[in-house]
MIRO-912647 format. One record per atom (N, C-alpha, C, O): z, y, x; residue number from 0; chain; atom name. Coordinates in nm, 2 decimals. Atoms other than C-alpha are relative to their C-alpha. Layout:
% residues N
[pt [Z, Y, X], NUM, "A", "CA"]
...
END
This chain:
% residues 51
[pt [-0.07, 0.09, 0.06], 0, "A", "N"]
[pt [0.71, 5.66, 11.14], 0, "A", "CA"]
[pt [-0.06, -0.06, -0.15], 0, "A", "C"]
[pt [-0.06, -0.17, -0.20], 0, "A", "O"]
[pt [0.07, 0.03, 0.13], 1, "A", "N"]
[pt [0.52, 5.68, 10.80], 1, "A", "CA"]
[pt [-0.11, -0.09, 0.01], 1, "A", "C"]
[pt [-0.14, -0.16, -0.09], 1, "A", "O"]
[pt [0.13, 0.08, -0.01], 2, "A", "N"]
[pt [0.21, 5.51, 10.93], 2, "A", "CA"]
[pt [0.02, -0.10, 0.11], 2, "A", "C"]
[pt [-0.08, -0.16, 0.16], 2, "A", "O"]
[pt [-0.03, 0.11, -0.08], 3, "A", "N"]
[pt [0.38, 5.27, 11.17], 3, "A", "CA"]
[pt [0.09, -0.12, -0.10], 3, "A", "C"]
[pt [0.20, -0.10, -0.14], 3, "A", "O"]
[pt [-0.08, 0.11, 0.07], 4, "A", "N"]
[pt [0.45, 4.94, 10.97], 4, "A", "CA"]
[pt [0.10, -0.06, 0.07], 4, "A", "C"]
[pt [0.19, -0.11, 0.01], 4, "A", "O"]
[pt [-0.11, 0.07, -0.06], 5, "A", "N"]
[pt [0.65, 4.80, 11.24], 5, "A", "CA"]
[pt [0.13, 0.09, -0.01], 5, "A", "C"]
[pt [0.24, 0.04, -0.04], 5, "A", "O"]
[pt [-0.12, -0.08, 0.01], 6, "A", "N"]
[pt [0.89, 5.09, 11.25], 6, "A", "CA"]
[pt [0.07, 0.00, -0.14], 6, "A", "C"]
[pt [0.19, -0.01, -0.15], 6, "A", "O"]
[pt [-0.07, 0.01, 0.14], 7, "A", "N"]
[pt [0.92, 5.08, 10.86], 7, "A", "CA"]
[pt [0.06, -0.13, -0.02], 7, "A", "C"]
[pt [0.17, -0.14, -0.08], 7, "A", "O"]
[pt [-0.07, 0.11, 0.04], 8, "A", "N"]
[pt [0.99, 4.73, 10.85], 8, "A", "CA"]
[pt [0.13, -0.04, 0.11], 8, "A", "C"]
[pt [0.21, -0.13, 0.08], 8, "A", "O"]
[pt [-0.13, -0.01, -0.09], 9, "A", "N"]
[pt [1.26, 4.77, 11.15], 9, "A", "CA"]
[pt [0.10, 0.09, -0.07], 9, "A", "C"]
[pt [0.22, 0.07, -0.05], 9, "A", "O"]
[pt [-0.09, -0.07, 0.07], 10, "A", "N"]
[pt [1.42, 5.02, 10.93], 10, "A", "CA"]
[pt [0.08, -0.07, -0.12], 10, "A", "C"]
[pt [0.20, -0.06, -0.14], 10, "A", "O"]
[pt [-0.06, 0.08, 0.09], 11, "A", "N"]
[pt [1.46, 4.81, 10.64], 11, "A", "CA"]
[pt [0.08, -0.14, 0.03], 11, "A", "C"]
[pt [0.15, -0.19, -0.06], 11, "A", "O"]
[pt [-0.07, 0.13, -0.04], 12, "A", "N"]
[pt [1.59, 4.51, 10.84], 12, "A", "CA"]
[pt [0.11, 0.04, 0.07], 12, "A", "C"]
[pt [0.20, -0.04, 0.11], 12, "A", "O"]
[pt [-0.17, -0.05, -0.07], 13, "A", "N"]
[pt [1.87, 4.73, 11.01], 13, "A", "CA"]
[pt [0.11, -0.02, -0.09], 13, "A", "C"]
[pt [0.22, -0.03, -0.03], 13, "A", "O"]
[pt [-0.10, 0.00, 0.09], 14, "A", "N"]
[pt [2.07, 4.71, 10.71], 14, "A", "CA"]
[pt [-0.02, -0.08, -0.12], 14, "A", "C"]
[pt [-0.13, -0.08, -0.16], 14, "A", "O"]
[pt [0.00, 0.08, 0.11], 15, "A", "N"]
[pt [2.13, 4.48, 10.42], 15, "A", "CA"]
[pt [-0.04, 0.09, -0.15], 15, "A", "C"]
[pt [0.05, 0.16, -0.20], 15, "A", "O"]
[pt [0.05, -0.11, 0.10], 16, "A", "N"]
[pt [1.93, 4.66, 10.12], 16, "A", "CA"]
[pt [0.05, -0.07, -0.15], 16, "A", "C"]
[pt [0.08, -0.18, -0.16], 16, "A", "O"]
[pt [-0.08, 0.03, 0.13], 17, "A", "N"]
[pt [2.06, 4.65, 9.76], 17, "A", "CA"]
[pt [-0.12, -0.10, -0.07], 17, "A", "C"]
[pt [-0.24, -0.09, -0.05], 17, "A", "O"]
[pt [0.07, 0.08, 0.07], 18, "A", "N"]
[pt [1.92, 4.37, 9.54], 18, "A", "CA"]
[pt [0.00, 0.03, -0.16], 18, "A", "C"]
[pt [0.08, 0.11, -0.20], 18, "A", "O"]
[pt [0.00, -0.04, 0.15], 19, "A", "N"]
[pt [1.83, 4.39, 9.16], 19, "A", "CA"]
[pt [0.14, -0.05, -0.06], 19, "A", "C"]
[pt [0.21, 0.01, -0.14], 19, "A", "O"]
[pt [-0.14, 0.04, 0.05], 20, "A", "N"]
[pt [2.15, 4.18, 9.10], 20, "A", "CA"]
[pt [0.11, 0.09, 0.02], 20, "A", "C"]
[pt [0.20, 0.10, -0.05], 20, "A", "O"]
[pt [-0.11, -0.10, -0.02], 21, "A", "N"]
[pt [2.36, 4.45, 9.26], 21, "A", "CA"]
[pt [-0.03, 0.10, -0.12], 21, "A", "C"]
[pt [0.07, 0.12, -0.18], 21, "A", "O"]
[pt [0.02, -0.09, 0.10], 22, "A", "N"]
[pt [2.20, 4.71, 9.00], 22, "A", "CA"]
[pt [0.06, -0.06, -0.13], 22, "A", "C"]
[pt [0.13, 0.01, -0.21], 22, "A", "O"]
[pt [-0.02, 0.05, 0.16], 23, "A", "N"]
[pt [2.24, 4.46, 8.69], 23, "A", "CA"]
[pt [0.16, -0.02, 0.00], 23, "A", "C"]
[pt [0.23, 0.02, -0.09], 23, "A", "O"]
[pt [-0.16, -0.01, 0.01], 24, "A", "N"]
[pt [2.61, 4.40, 8.79], 24, "A", "CA"]
[pt [0.06, 0.13, -0.03], 24, "A", "C"]
[pt [0.16, 0.13, -0.10], 24, "A", "O"]
[pt [-0.05, -0.15, 0.03], 25, "A", "N"]
[pt [2.67, 4.78, 8.78], 25, "A", "CA"]
[pt [-0.04, 0.05, -0.13], 25, "A", "C"]
[pt [0.03, 0.13, -0.19], 25, "A", "O"]
[pt [0.03, -0.05, 0.15], 26, "A", "N"]
[pt [2.48, 4.82, 8.45], 26, "A", "CA"]
[pt [0.09, -0.08, -0.09], 26, "A", "C"]
[pt [0.13, -0.03, -0.19], 26, "A", "O"]
[pt [-0.09, 0.09, 0.07], 27, "A", "N"]
[pt [2.69, 4.53, 8.31], 27, "A", "CA"]
[pt [0.13, 0.07, 0.01], 27, "A", "C"]
[pt [0.18, 0.08, -0.10], 27, "A", "O"]
[pt [-0.12, -0.07, -0.01], 28, "A", "N"]
[pt [3.00, 4.70, 8.42], 28, "A", "CA"]
[pt [0.02, 0.14, -0.09], 28, "A", "C"]
[pt [0.13, 0.17, -0.15], 28, "A", "O"]
[pt [0.02, -0.13, 0.08], 29, "A", "N"]
[pt [2.89, 5.03, 8.25], 29, "A", "CA"]
[pt [0.00, -0.04, -0.16], 29, "A", "C"]
[pt [0.07, 0.02, -0.25], 29, "A", "O"]
[pt [0.01, 0.02, 0.14], 30, "A", "N"]
[pt [2.80, 4.88, 7.93], 30, "A", "CA"]
[pt [0.11, -0.09, -0.07], 30, "A", "C"]
[pt [0.11, -0.11, -0.19], 30, "A", "O"]
[pt [-0.12, 0.07, 0.05], 31, "A", "N"]
[pt [3.11, 4.66, 7.90], 31, "A", "CA"]
[pt [0.13, 0.09, 0.00], 31, "A", "C"]
[pt [0.23, 0.04, -0.05], 31, "A", "O"]
[pt [-0.12, -0.08, 0.00], 32, "A", "N"]
[pt [3.35, 4.96, 7.96], 32, "A", "CA"]
[pt [0.04, 0.02, -0.15], 32, "A", "C"]
[pt [-0.04, 0.00, -0.25], 32, "A", "O"]
[pt [-0.06, -0.01, 0.13], 33, "A", "N"]
[pt [3.56, 5.03, 7.67], 33, "A", "CA"]
[pt [-0.04, 0.14, -0.05], 33, "A", "C"]
[pt [-0.07, 0.23, 0.03], 33, "A", "O"]
[pt [0.07, -0.13, 0.06], 34, "A", "N"]
[pt [3.45, 5.32, 7.42], 34, "A", "CA"]
[pt [0.08, 0.12, 0.05], 34, "A", "C"]
[pt [0.01, 0.22, 0.05], 34, "A", "O"]
[pt [-0.07, -0.08, -0.06], 35, "A", "N"]
[pt [3.72, 5.53, 7.56], 35, "A", "CA"]
[pt [-0.04, 0.05, 0.13], 35, "A", "C"]
[pt [0.01, 0.15, 0.18], 35, "A", "O"]
[pt [0.05, -0.04, -0.14], 36, "A", "N"]
[pt [3.55, 5.55, 7.88], 36, "A", "CA"]
[pt [-0.14, 0.07, 0.00], 36, "A", "C"]
[pt [-0.24, 0.03, -0.07], 36, "A", "O"]
[pt [0.15, -0.08, 0.02], 37, "A", "N"]
[pt [3.28, 5.81, 7.94], 37, "A", "CA"]
[pt [-0.05, -0.01, 0.16], 37, "A", "C"]
[pt [0.02, 0.03, 0.25], 37, "A", "O"]
[pt [0.08, 0.01, -0.15], 38, "A", "N"]
[pt [3.05, 5.74, 8.27], 38, "A", "CA"]
[pt [-0.11, 0.09, -0.01], 38, "A", "C"]
[pt [-0.21, 0.07, -0.08], 38, "A", "O"]
[pt [0.12, -0.11, -0.01], 39, "A", "N"]
[pt [2.84, 6.04, 8.33], 39, "A", "CA"]
[pt [-0.10, -0.01, 0.10], 39, "A", "C"]
[pt [-0.22, 0.01, 0.09], 39, "A", "O"]
[pt [0.10, 0.00, -0.12], 40, "A", "N"]
[pt [2.69, 5.97, 8.67], 40, "A", "CA"]
[pt [0.04, -0.14, 0.07], 40, "A", "C"]
[pt [0.16, -0.18, 0.06], 40, "A", "O"]
[pt [-0.04, 0.11, -0.08], 41, "A", "N"]
[pt [2.66, 5.64, 8.88], 41, "A", "CA"]
[pt [-0.09, 0.02, 0.12], 41, "A", "C"]
[pt [-0.21, 0.05, 0.10], 41, "A", "O"]
[pt [0.10, 0.01, -0.12], 42, "A", "N"]
[pt [2.53, 5.64, 9.25], 42, "A", "CA"]
[pt [0.03, -0.12, 0.06], 42, "A", "C"]
[pt [0.14, -0.15, 0.09], 42, "A", "O"]
[pt [-0.02, 0.11, -0.07], 43, "A", "N"]
[pt [2.47, 5.32, 9.41], 43, "A", "CA"]
[pt [-0.09, 0.01, 0.12], 43, "A", "C"]
[pt [-0.21, 0.05, 0.12], 43, "A", "O"]
[pt [0.07, -0.02, -0.12], 44, "A", "N"]
[pt [2.39, 5.29, 9.78], 44, "A", "CA"]
[pt [0.04, -0.13, 0.07], 44, "A", "C"]
[pt [0.14, -0.19, 0.04], 44, "A", "O"]
[pt [-0.05, 0.11, -0.08], 45, "A", "N"]
[pt [2.41, 5.00, 10.02], 45, "A", "CA"]
[pt [0.10, 0.05, 0.10], 45, "A", "C"]
[pt [0.09, 0.17, 0.13], 45, "A", "O"]
[pt [-0.10, -0.04, -0.09], 46, "A", "N"]
[pt [2.71, 5.03, 10.25], 46, "A", "CA"]
[pt [-0.03, 0.03, 0.14], 46, "A", "C"]
[pt [0.03, 0.11, 0.20], 46, "A", "O"]
[pt [0.07, -0.03, -0.12], 47, "A", "N"]
[pt [2.51, 5.02, 10.55], 47, "A", "CA"]
[pt [-0.11, 0.11, 0.01], 47, "A", "C"]
[pt [-0.18, 0.12, 0.11], 47, "A", "O"]
[pt [0.12, -0.08, 0.03], 48, "A", "N"]
[pt [2.28, 5.29, 10.44], 48, "A", "CA"]
[pt [-0.03, 0.07, 0.14], 48, "A", "C"]
[pt [0.07, 0.12, 0.20], 48, "A", "O"]
[pt [0.04, -0.05, -0.11], 49, "A", "N"]
[pt [2.07, 5.41, 10.75], 49, "A", "CA"]
[pt [0.00, 0.14, 0.02], 49, "A", "C"]
[pt [0.02, 0.20, 0.12], 49, "A", "O"]
[pt [0.01, -0.16, -0.02], 50, "A", "N"]
[pt [2.03, 5.77, 10.66], 50, "A", "CA"]
[pt [0.07, 0.07, -0.11], 50, "A", "C"]
[pt [0.07, 0.19, -0.12], 50, "A", "O"]
END
């Protein structure tokens, strides 16, 4: 798979990948949170994650 460009392309077309806007929206949510809210971790994954 690692040396097969076609298989690699098929992997990433099998589901909708995250876009920069998705990450930016999450960051905006974090920095807009009230002062009494503590966010320690954030995990962002596509809902159709293949693996």
